[in-house]
C-alpha positions as semicolon CSV with decimal commas, in nm:
position;residue;x (nm);y (nm);z (nm)
1;M;-0,786;-7,154;0,939
2;K;-0,685;-6,818;1,020
3;K;-0,360;-6,777;1,230
4;T;-0,394;-6,586;1,558
5;F;-0,153;-6,319;1,670
6;G;-0,088;-6,163;2,016
7;V;0,063;-5,807;2,022
8;I;0,222;-5,703;2,353
9;G;0,299;-5,335;2,385
10;L;0,115;-5,090;2,160
11;G;0,367;-4,823;2,104
12;R;0,415;-4,700;1,740
13;F;0,567;-5,031;1,639
14;G;0,316;-5,251;1,805
15;F;0,028;-5,054;1,709
16;Y;0,102;-5,071;1,331
17;V;0,205;-5,438;1,355
18;A;-0,121;-5,511;1,515
19;K;-0,332;-5,300;1,281
20;T;-0,169;-5,425;0,955
21;L;-0,216;-5,794;1,061
22;A;-0,585;-5,729;1,154
23;E;-0,635;-5,547;0,794
24;L;-0,493;-5,866;0,639
25;G;-0,753;-6,066;0,794
26;A;-0,580;-6,221;1,086
27;E;-0,725;-6,251;1,442
28;V;-0,528;-6,027;1,666
29;I;-0,518;-5,989;2,040
30;A;-0,371;-5,657;2,155
31;I;-0,230;-5,598;2,515
32;D;-0,103;-5,294;2,673
33;S;-0,113;-5,153;3,022
34;S;-0,223;-4,799;2,889
35;E;-0,591;-4,760;2,847
36;D;-0,550;-4,473;2,586
37;R;-0,329;-4,706;2,363
38;V;-0,569;-5,006;2,401
39;R;-0,871;-4,790;2,319
40;E;-0,693;-4,645;1,999
41;I;-0,641;-5,015;1,866
42;A;-0,962;-5,140;1,975
43;D;-1,166;-5,077;1,654
44;F;-0,908;-5,282;1,430
45;V;-0,839;-5,582;1,624
46;T;-1,032;-5,878;1,764
47;Q;-0,962;-5,846;2,130
48;T;-0,797;-5,606;2,350
49;Y;-0,675;-5,634;2,721
50;I;-0,564;-5,353;2,959
51;L;-0,315;-5,540;3,185
52;D;0,036;-5,545;3,300
53;A;0,216;-5,822;3,083
54;M;0,451;-5,898;3,378
55;D;0,156;-6,046;3,555
56;E;0,152;-6,404;3,459
57;R;-0,186;-6,491;3,570
58;A;-0,347;-6,196;3,383
59;L;-0,158;-6,280;3,087
60;K;-0,270;-6,638;3,079
61;E;-0,639;-6,540;3,144
62;S;-0,624;-6,315;2,827
63;G;-0,552;-6,647;2,636
64;I;-0,233;-6,522;2,473
65;N;-0,094;-6,863;2,514
66;N;-0,338;-6,995;2,233
67;C;-0,202;-6,755;1,974
68;D;-0,014;-6,907;1,699
69;I;0,255;-6,622;1,714
70;V;0,310;-6,366;1,982
71;I;0,500;-6,026;1,907
72;V;0,653;-5,866;2,218
73;S;0,684;-5,486;2,132
74;I;0,780;-5,357;2,462
75;G;1,034;-5,096;2,407
76;Q;1,285;-4,940;2,618
77;N;1,211;-5,124;2,935
78;V;1,435;-5,411;2,853
79;E;1,380;-5,589;3,184
80;A;0,987;-5,601;3,125
81;N;1,051;-5,721;2,773
82;L;1,254;-6,001;2,891
83;I;1,035;-6,112;3,165
84;V;0,747;-6,107;2,930
85;V;0,922;-6,322;2,700
86;M;1,015;-6,566;2,971
87;I;0,643;-6,574;3,100
88;L;0,542;-6,654;2,725
89;I;0,778;-6,952;2,704
90;E;0,657;-7,087;3,017
91;L;0,299;-7,052;2,904
92;G;0,400;-7,260;2,597
93;V;0,341;-6,998;2,325
94;K;0,448;-7,168;2,010
95;E;0,651;-6,889;1,821
96;I;0,764;-6,552;1,972
97;I;0,911;-6,253;1,791
98;A;1,057;-5,986;1,995
99;K;1,162;-5,619;1,958
100;A;1,508;-5,545;2,070
101;V;1,673;-5,201;2,122
102;T;2,038;-5,308;2,143
103;P;2,256;-5,590;2,001
104;L;2,313;-5,733;2,356
105;H;1,941;-5,734;2,422
106;G;1,873;-5,917;2,088
107;K;2,147;-6,191;2,175
108;L;1,976;-6,245;2,512
109;L;1,653;-6,286;2,325
110;E;1,796;-6,533;2,094
111;K;1,944;-6,747;2,377
112;M;1,586;-6,763;2,535
113;G;1,476;-6,925;2,222
114;V;1,281;-6,612;2,057
115;A;1,226;-6,729;1,674
116;R;1,297;-6,392;1,544
117;V;1,439;-6,075;1,693
118;V;1,351;-5,734;1,520
119;Y;1,533;-5,407;1,557
120;P;1,266;-5,144;1,416
121;E;1,464;-4,821;1,479
122;R;1,780;-4,969;1,325
123;D;1,618;-5,122;1,035
124;M;1,429;-4,794;0,950
125;A;1,736;-4,609;0,972
126;V;1,915;-4,852;0,735
127;R;1,628;-4,817;0,483
128;V;1,623;-4,449;0,499
129;A;2,012;-4,446;0,418
130;H;1,979;-4,678;0,141
131;S;1,699;-4,482;-0,011
132;L;1,910;-4,173;0,016
133;L;2,196;-4,367;-0,185
134;V;1,983;-4,567;-0,421
135;K;1,691;-4,396;-0,575
136;N;1,573;-4,690;-0,774
137;V;1,504;-4,889;-0,439
138;L;1,130;-4,903;-0,389
139;E;1,101;-5,154;-0,089
140;E;1,361;-5,359;0,117
141;I;1,360;-5,647;0,340
142;P;1,675;-5,669;0,553
143;L;1,770;-6,020;0,623
144;T;2,119;-5,966;0,757
145;A;2,339;-5,675;0,825
146;K;2,461;-5,738;0,478
147;Y;2,193;-5,921;0,298
148;G;1,846;-5,818;0,192
149;I;1,545;-5,861;-0,052
150;Y;1,506;-5,543;-0,257
151;E;1,242;-5,424;-0,493
152;V;1,425;-5,200;-0,756
153;S;1,294;-4,998;-1,047
154;V;1,495;-5,077;-1,354
155;P;1,759;-4,800;-1,473
156;S;1,719;-4,695;-1,831
157;E;2,063;-4,843;-1,890
158;F;1,902;-5,213;-1,837
159;V;1,596;-5,168;-2,087
160;G;1,610;-5,369;-2,386
161;K;1,878;-5,611;-2,249
162;S;1,843;-5,978;-2,137
163;L;1,941;-6,088;-1,789
164;K;2,225;-6,294;-1,929
165;E;2,369;-5,961;-2,099
166;L;2,334;-5,777;-1,764
167;H;2,530;-6,025;-1,554
168;L;2,394;-5,894;-1,239
169;R;2,525;-6,181;-1,024
170;R;2,873;-6,157;-1,161
171;R;2,893;-5,757;-1,144
172;F;2,674;-5,688;-0,840
173;N;2,641;-6,027;-0,663
174;L;2,270;-5,997;-0,702
175;N;2,018;-6,259;-0,795
176;V;1,692;-6,192;-0,965
177;L;1,385;-6,356;-0,797
178;A;1,116;-6,195;-0,999
179;I;1,015;-5,932;-1,246
180;R;0,719;-5,740;-1,181
181;R;0,555;-5,622;-1,507
182;D;0,210;-5,427;-1,563
183;G;0,078;-5,582;-1,230
184;D;0,196;-5,945;-1,316
185;L;0,484;-6,124;-1,145
186;L;0,721;-6,322;-1,340
187;V;0,875;-6,560;-1,101
188;N;1,217;-6,734;-1,178
189;P;1,277;-6,549;-1,498
190;T;1,519;-6,693;-1,743
191;S;1,844;-6,550;-1,854
192;E;1,696;-6,486;-2,203
193;D;1,409;-6,265;-2,051
194;I;1,439;-5,893;-2,170
195;I;1,405;-5,614;-1,940
196;K;1,138;-5,347;-2,046
197;K;1,077;-4,993;-1,940
198;G;0,885;-4,980;-1,616
199;D;0,972;-5,314;-1,486
200;I;1,064;-5,382;-1,125
201;L;1,315;-5,626;-1,036
202;L;1,286;-5,823;-0,703
203;L;1,655;-5,890;-0,600
204;L;1,839;-6,088;-0,336
205;G;2,194;-6,009;-0,258
206;E;2,416;-5,772;-0,082
207;T;2,352;-5,437;0,000
208;E;2,690;-5,326;-0,136
209;G;2,580;-5,448;-0,478
210;I;2,250;-5,248;-0,453
211;V;2,437;-4,947;-0,392
212;K;2,661;-5,002;-0,703
213;L;2,350;-5,039;-0,942
214;P;2,350;-4,785;-1,219
215;Q;2,118;-4,470;-1,116
216;D;1,895;-4,280;-1,349
């Protein structure tokens, strides 16, 4: 059975979250007070509503409380963001993900019981900074301020060596989760697996370790 998502607030972050979820086959209810924003997303998602999300009655009538997960993407208006989260909790929404603009805002959301707090601007800034420092990083999923999951194209120095010879955990505090090779994914590789040219490593560990990796 498909998961149903609600996205409240269709700024840049909310729009692309809703569009991506829909393109991946999920059912998406998109809500915003702006008619223009709703019209822009309408062709991609399952249902759209033009309403003030702080209106509890209107929000309930949209059926948002039946969604498996609701993403609150209201940006700079922190008060509106918190009020909408509170309404969703009272409506019994199972899981809420909310956008935060400051660490204090994020802490308030966590104390309210939000399942996950995201900081889109901060995370994007971190990714850009890392991409400038480490050319081999192809993709990054931040987990905490210090840890993340990284897709890294192998430097030429690694080619022809086994994972055992590279000592990535000891040298860089990085764990190899998988090797992507010719479109296939080798999950949980052994210490004897040899790195080949063109391989991509899926690494879990500290950002500091990623920055220290050899560069081509």
